[in-house]
LUMLOLO-775993 format. One record per residue (C-alpha): residue number from 0; residue in three letters; z negated, y, x negated. Coordinates in pm, 1 decimal. Each point is the difference from the previous one (the first is absolute). Layout:
N
r n->NUM, res->ALA, w->Z, v->Y, u->X
...
END
This chain:
147
r n->0, res->UNK, w->-1977.3, v->-1269.5, u->-850.1
r n->1, res->UNK, w->-278.2, v->256.5, u->-10.6
r n->2, res->UNK, w->193.8, v->198.9, u->-261.1
r n->3, res->UNK, w->295.3, v->19.0, u->242.2
r n->4, res->UNK, w->-224.3, v->122.2, u->282.8
r n->5, res->UNK, w->-143.7, v->264.5, u->-234.7
r n->6, res->UNK, w->352.1, v->121.8, u->-84.8
r n->7, res->UNK, w->85.0, v->16.5, u->370.3
r n->8, res->UNK, w->-310.4, v->208.0, u->70.7
r n->9, res->UNK, w->59.9, v->225.4, u->-302.4
r n->10, res->UNK, w->357.5, v->61.3, u->119.1
r n->11, res->UNK, w->-103.4, v->93.0, u->355.8
r n->12, res->UNK, w->119.3, v->-316.7, u->174.7
r n->13, res->UNK, w->-175.0, v->-158.2, u->294.5
r n->14, res->UNK, w->42.9, v->-369.0, u->81.0
r n->15, res->UNK, w->90.8, v->7.4, u->368.1
r n->16, res->UNK, w->34.0, v->-378.4, u->21.8
r n->17, res->UNK, w->-38.4, v->-291.5, u->-242.5
r n->18, res->UNK, w->110.4, v->-363.1, u->26.8
r n->19, res->UNK, w->-41.3, v->-279.2, u->-254.7
r n->20, res->UNK, w->231.3, v->-297.7, u->32.7
r n->21, res->UNK, w->241.3, v->-236.0, u->-169.7
r n->22, res->UNK, w->347.7, v->114.5, u->102.8
r n->23, res->UNK, w->239.4, v->-224.9, u->188.8
r n->24, res->UNK, w->362.7, v->-53.2, u->-110.8
r n->25, res->UNK, w->112.4, v->216.9, u->294.3
r n->26, res->UNK, w->-229.3, v->287.1, u->-101.8
r n->27, res->UNK, w->121.9, v->-15.2, u->-360.0
r n->28, res->UNK, w->362.6, v->-2.9, u->116.4
r n->29, res->UNK, w->-61.6, v->298.5, u->228.0
r n->30, res->UNK, w->-171.3, v->194.6, u->-278.7
r n->31, res->UNK, w->255.6, v->-77.1, u->-269.3
r n->32, res->UNK, w->313.5, v->-44.4, u->212.3
r n->33, res->UNK, w->214.0, v->218.8, u->-225.9
r n->34, res->UNK, w->-73.0, v->-239.5, u->-289.2
r n->35, res->UNK, w->64.4, v->-322.5, u->196.8
r n->36, res->UNK, w->313.6, v->-83.8, u->-201.8
r n->37, res->UNK, w->-137.1, v->108.7, u->-337.1
r n->38, res->UNK, w->-59.6, v->-259.3, u->-268.8
r n->39, res->UNK, w->-371.9, v->88.4, u->-8.5
r n->40, res->UNK, w->-64.8, v->-28.8, u->377.2
r n->41, res->UNK, w->-138.4, v->-354.8, u->-28.7
r n->42, res->UNK, w->-249.0, v->128.0, u->-258.8
r n->43, res->UNK, w->-109.4, v->280.7, u->234.5
r n->44, res->UNK, w->-37.5, v->-244.0, u->289.1
r n->45, res->UNK, w->-201.7, v->-246.6, u->-206.8
r n->46, res->UNK, w->-223.9, v->274.1, u->-138.1
r n->47, res->UNK, w->-62.8, v->161.5, u->339.4
r n->48, res->UNK, w->-85.3, v->-332.8, u->166.5
r n->49, res->UNK, w->-224.3, v->-134.8, u->-277.5
r n->50, res->UNK, w->-311.8, v->208.1, u->55.0
r n->51, res->UNK, w->-152.4, v->238.9, u->247.6
r n->52, res->UNK, w->152.2, v->347.1, u->29.5
r n->53, res->UNK, w->-188.7, v->309.1, u->106.2
r n->54, res->UNK, w->204.4, v->198.4, u->249.1
r n->55, res->UNK, w->-111.6, v->360.9, u->35.7
r n->56, res->UNK, w->112.5, v->258.6, u->251.7
r n->57, res->UNK, w->-73.6, v->327.7, u->-175.7
r n->58, res->UNK, w->-23.4, v->347.7, u->145.9
r n->59, res->UNK, w->-92.7, v->332.0, u->-154.5
r n->60, res->UNK, w->-376.6, v->42.6, u->12.8
r n->61, res->UNK, w->54.2, v->372.9, u->49.2
r n->62, res->UNK, w->284.9, v->242.6, u->57.4
r n->63, res->UNK, w->-65.9, v->215.2, u->-305.8
r n->64, res->UNK, w->-198.1, v->-7.3, u->-320.5
r n->65, res->UNK, w->-212.7, v->294.5, u->-109.4
r n->66, res->UNK, w->139.6, v->244.7, u->-252.8
r n->67, res->UNK, w->-101.1, v->-66.0, u->-359.5
r n->68, res->UNK, w->-51.1, v->367.1, u->-81.8
r n->69, res->UNK, w->-170.2, v->265.4, u->206.2
r n->70, res->UNK, w->257.9, v->211.7, u->180.8
r n->71, res->UNK, w->263.8, v->-275.7, u->4.8
r n->72, res->UNK, w->113.1, v->-148.6, u->329.3
r n->73, res->UNK, w->-70.5, v->-353.5, u->114.8
r n->74, res->UNK, w->274.7, v->-248.6, u->-79.4
r n->75, res->UNK, w->162.3, v->-192.8, u->287.1
r n->76, res->UNK, w->19.8, v->-371.4, u->-75.4
r n->77, res->UNK, w->337.9, v->-174.8, u->1.4
r n->78, res->UNK, w->55.4, v->-300.1, u->228.0
r n->79, res->UNK, w->-205.8, v->-310.3, u->-81.2
r n->80, res->UNK, w->323.9, v->-192.9, u->-69.5
r n->81, res->UNK, w->108.3, v->248.0, u->-268.8
r n->82, res->UNK, w->-345.9, v->24.0, u->-153.9
r n->83, res->UNK, w->-47.3, v->-380.2, u->-4.4
r n->84, res->UNK, w->332.2, v->-48.9, u->-180.3
r n->85, res->UNK, w->-116.4, v->244.7, u->-268.0
r n->86, res->UNK, w->-339.7, v->-169.6, u->-29.4
r n->87, res->UNK, w->140.7, v->-351.1, u->-46.0
r n->88, res->UNK, w->259.1, v->112.4, u->-255.4
r n->89, res->UNK, w->318.0, v->-157.9, u->-134.1
r n->90, res->UNK, w->100.3, v->-344.1, u->134.1
r n->91, res->UNK, w->-7.0, v->-137.4, u->-353.6
r n->92, res->UNK, w->-357.0, v->7.8, u->-140.1
r n->93, res->UNK, w->123.2, v->41.2, u->-359.2
r n->94, res->UNK, w->188.5, v->316.2, u->96.8
r n->95, res->UNK, w->-293.3, v->116.7, u->211.2
r n->96, res->UNK, w->-229.7, v->-32.9, u->-302.8
r n->97, res->UNK, w->224.8, v->237.1, u->-193.8
r n->98, res->UNK, w->68.2, v->245.2, u->283.8
r n->99, res->UNK, w->-320.3, v->-5.2, u->205.6
r n->100, res->UNK, w->-274.0, v->-187.7, u->-190.0
r n->101, res->UNK, w->-254.3, v->60.9, u->278.6
r n->102, res->UNK, w->229.9, v->-130.3, u->277.0
r n->103, res->UNK, w->-110.1, v->-316.5, u->177.4
r n->104, res->UNK, w->294.7, v->-205.7, u->-123.2
r n->105, res->UNK, w->-67.5, v->108.6, u->-358.0
r n->106, res->UNK, w->-362.2, v->-108.0, u->36.4
r n->107, res->UNK, w->45.2, v->-324.0, u->196.5
r n->108, res->UNK, w->365.5, v->-107.7, u->-10.9
r n->109, res->UNK, w->129.8, v->-288.8, u->-209.7
r n->110, res->UNK, w->379.9, v->18.4, u->37.9
r n->111, res->UNK, w->267.9, v->119.1, u->245.6
r n->112, res->UNK, w->-79.8, v->-280.9, u->247.4
r n->113, res->UNK, w->-377.5, v->-3.0, u->-49.8
r n->114, res->UNK, w->-33.7, v->377.3, u->-4.8
r n->115, res->UNK, w->-315.8, v->-15.9, u->216.7
r n->116, res->UNK, w->98.5, v->258.0, u->266.0
r n->117, res->UNK, w->263.0, v->64.3, u->263.0
r n->118, res->UNK, w->78.1, v->331.1, u->161.4
r n->119, res->UNK, w->230.2, v->97.8, u->284.0
r n->120, res->UNK, w->300.6, v->204.4, u->-112.2
r n->121, res->UNK, w->-19.4, v->246.5, u->288.6
r n->122, res->UNK, w->-156.8, v->57.9, u->343.6
r n->123, res->UNK, w->258.9, v->-221.2, u->173.6
r n->124, res->UNK, w->-81.5, v->-293.0, u->-232.1
r n->125, res->UNK, w->-371.9, v->67.5, u->40.4
r n->126, res->UNK, w->32.6, v->-33.3, u->377.0
r n->127, res->UNK, w->205.7, v->-319.4, u->-36.0
r n->128, res->UNK, w->-251.9, v->-148.4, u->-242.1
r n->129, res->UNK, w->-289.5, v->101.6, u->224.3
r n->130, res->UNK, w->170.3, v->-192.9, u->280.6
r n->131, res->UNK, w->48.2, v->-310.3, u->-218.3
r n->132, res->UNK, w->-377.8, v->-34.5, u->-18.5
r n->133, res->UNK, w->-67.5, v->127.3, u->354.7
r n->134, res->UNK, w->-218.2, v->280.5, u->-130.2
r n->135, res->UNK, w->-114.1, v->275.5, u->235.5
r n->136, res->UNK, w->177.7, v->334.6, u->8.0
r n->137, res->UNK, w->-220.8, v->251.7, u->-180.2
r n->138, res->UNK, w->-94.7, v->262.9, u->252.3
r n->139, res->UNK, w->-285.5, v->241.1, u->-23.8
r n->140, res->UNK, w->-172.2, v->115.6, u->315.8
r n->141, res->UNK, w->56.9, v->368.7, u->67.5
r n->142, res->UNK, w->-271.8, v->241.0, u->-104.9
r n->143, res->UNK, w->-141.1, v->185.8, u->298.3
r n->144, res->UNK, w->-171.7, v->333.0, u->-34.8
r n->145, res->UNK, w->-199.6, v->168.6, u->271.9
r n->146, res->UNK, w->72.7, v->365.4, u->48.5
END
């Protein structure tokens, strides 16, 4: 797990909240509702309820990253949802190994069901999935400056 935390840090993520738990059937159904009638849903359910999952609420650790070359502008980071999807890679670990060999699924995934990581598809799904686990809404206190 330390290797995953290192990748998060290296990719400018901050863990806003973390929960470790074995998922309930209701949580699995809520997460994978669009696959509920698929032939592999029972495999997903069994896998997700067999061992502890680590649920992370990720935010950008910073708004921008410094320019690589002197004179270049800082680069604004994309949303954490978009960046996380890129970091975990293709849903199928075999394809991820060919396309993105350093992606998390390429490094840790076994097959399409046991691909080691889940990521929200968009901000709406991220909010829904945050609510499934009753995670706090990530808010940063405003920065006050005295003039």
